[in-house]
C-alpha positions, 0 to 999 in steps of 0.5 A: 462339941462346938461346931466350927464356922465352916461346919456350921456353914456346911450344915446350913448348906445341906439344910438348904440344898438337901445334898452337898458334894465334897468337890463343891465344898472343897471349891467353896472353902478352899480346903483339902478333900481330907479337911472336908471329909473330917468336917462331914464325919464330925457332923455325921457322928453327931447325927445331923448329917448322913454320909453318901458317896461323894458327899453328905445329905440330910438324916433319915426322915424316919429317925430323929437326931440323937438327943445329946446332939440336939441339945448342943445343935443351934444352942445359941439360937434356941437360947435367943428364942427362949428368952423371947418366949419368956417375954410373952409369958406373964407371971402367974400363968398356966402352961404346958411345955412338951418335949424338946431341947428348945422347950427346955431352954424356954424352961430355963428362961422362965426361971425368973418368973413367979407363980407359974403353974407348969404341966409337962411330959418332959422330966428335964423341964420338971427337974429344971423348974421344980426347985423354983419357989412359988412354981407348981410343976405337974408331971403327966403320967405315962411311959418314960422314954430313956433316950430323952426322959420324955413321957408319952402314951395314952395315959399322958394324953388323958392326963393333959385333957383334964386341963385348959391352960393359958399357954401351950409351948411346943417344939417340933422336928420339922415344918414343911413348906406347906405349913404342915408340922412334922415329928418322928414319934406318933405317940409324941405327936398325940401328946402335942395335939392334946396340948394344942387342943387344950391351950388358949394360946399355942406358942411354937418354938422352932429354930431355922433348921426346922424349916423344910426338914422332913419327918414322917408323922403329921402333927398338924398345921401351922394355922393351929399355932398362935405365935411362931418363935424362931431365930431367922426369917422363914423361907420366902416360899412360906410367906403366903402360907403364914399369911393365910394361917394368920400366925404371928411370927417373931424372930429373935435376932442375934445380939438381942432378944427383942422381937422382930415381927416377920414382915417382908 
């Protein structure tokens, strides 16, 4: 499903405000309440919004959006981010790639590289890269989750701890305004923490919707990341946090994959 421009704007407004009323949306877009309700219903069916009396708000902080919906949500933005990340990973590098739809786009963007050694707990990433001549793809042990083909558990963490790689590419469910990195599954979080601890350079990939998004499990802090790749400037209220963390923020602009350093 491709979101209409109005649906994208509704989603963005909810992400910024936390809740929008049907009456406000009717006035803003000059459409009927029925049209607004259809848009909200479509977004709720995708799992990116939650219905409330008189309007819509953010989904639950205890359950992530369904994986198929995440694969198409902000897809163009994720592809731009992925292209920018690929520019910062040299040939013949070693890297971890964790679970997530943005990290899958990174895997696709790496297809033109040569000599990569990739360790992943994401079967989708392994499938994308395993046919590439000259690549070595290593899959972690652990429990395979049917909902997203991710591998998690103690065996996964133990496996990752055997390596020290050049780059750890990680996705995230939410970034709090104080710089806290958040996710929904504590088992998945433990894998990401192991990746951070065993990577020389940590590359965080997160589209604009992840800022201020709530999730219940604390993964770590933005200060543990070397580079943050996103598609739009983080909220101004995060400027001091990002500066103190000394994390390099690179923005994949629309229309090109060139880096725009975050500098207000």
